[in-house]
Each structure stands twice: as structure tokens, then as C-alpha cells.
C-alpha positions in Angstrom: -30.2 13.4 23.7 -33.7 12.4 22.5 -34.8 16.1 22.8 -31.9 17.2 20.6 -32.9 14.7 17.9 -36.6 15.9 18.1 -35.5 19.5 17.8 -33.2 18.8 14.8 -36.1 16.9 13.1 -38.5 19.7 13.7 -36.0 22.3 12.4 -35.5 20.2 9.2 -39.3 19.9 8.8 -39.7 23.6 9.1 -36.8 24.3 6.7 -38.2 21.8 4.2 -41.7 23.3 4.4 -40.4 26.8 3.9 -38.2 25.7 0.9 -41.2 24.0 -0.7 -43.5 27.0 -0.2 -40.9 29.3 -1.7 -40.3 27.0 -4.7 -44.1 27.0 -5.4 -44.2 30.8 -5.3 -41.2 31.2 -7.6 -42.7 29.0 -10.3 -45.5 31.5 -10.8 -45.4 33.1 -14.3 -43.6 36.5 -14.3 -45.0 39.4 -16.3 -42.7 40.7 -19.0 -42.8 44.4 -19.7 -42.1 46.6 -22.7 -41.2 50.2 -22.3 -41.6 53.3 -24.3 -40.1 56.8 -24.0 -42.1 59.7 -25.5 -41.3 63.4 -25.3 -44.0 66.1 -25.8 -43.8 69.8 -26.0 -45.7 71.1 -23.0 -49.2 72.2 -24.0 -52.8 71.4 -24.0 -52.4 68.3 -26.2 -50.2 66.4 -23.7 -53.1 65.0 -21.6 -55.0 63.9 -24.7 -52.0 62.1 -26.1 -51.3 60.3 -22.7 -54.9 59.3 -22.5 -54.7 57.7 -25.9 -51.6 55.7 -24.9 -53.4 54.7 -21.7 -56.3 53.3 -23.8 -53.7 51.2 -25.6 -52.6 49.7 -22.3 -49.6 51.9 -21.6 -49.0 52.9 -17.9 -47.1 56.0 -16.9 -44.0 55.1 -14.9 -42.0 58.3 -14.7 -41.9 61.9 -16.1 -39.0 64.3 -16.4 -38.9 67.9 -17.5 -36.4 68.3 -20.4 -36.0 71.4 -22.6 -35.5 74.7 -20.9 -36.2 78.1 -22.5 -36.3 81.5 -20.7 -36.8 80.0 -17.3 -39.5 77.5 -18.3 -39.4 73.8 -19.2 -40.5 73.4 -22.8 -40.8 69.6 -23.1 -41.4 66.6 -20.8 -40.2 63.1 -21.3 -42.5 60.3 -20.2 -41.6 56.7 -19.5 -44.5 54.2 -20.1 -44.8 50.4 -19.7 -47.2 47.7 -20.6 -47.3 43.9 -20.3 -46.0 42.1 -23.3 -48.3 39.9 -25.2 
């Protein structure tokens, strides 16, 4: 009987410590993001434009080929994000 009480007490202590640790972590400030979609005609200017956006704090998240003409993609859509504030 005494061993059961000790085991239950230990289980509650572990559960309490785990809950406390989780609550401390979840109180950390979260980063808010803003997103931007841009579409460029495929060409030599695209890397320069993306580098300019990168210098402004934008980070490339995804890219998708868009327009299609005579078997070639003509435009690419880029999804970018940066921290708000």
C-alpha cells in the first residue's frame, strides 16, 4: 500500500514538472510573419529583384512556374515572408 502511494506521488510530481516546463516554453514570444507574393517574367532580372527583396528582409518560401507559352514557362510566382515589426 505504501509503495502505491509513493508511486502515485512520484507520477504526480513528474506530471507537474512536465506541465510546468511546457507552460514556460509556451509563454515564449512567437514571431509574427507577413507574406508577399510576386510574379516575374523569367529573365536575367529575376535574381537581381529577388536579391533586392532579400536585402529588405524578405525570405523566399516557395516558387511556382506560372504562365506557359510554346512549351516554356514564361513567369514564376514567388512567395516570400519576413518577420513583422
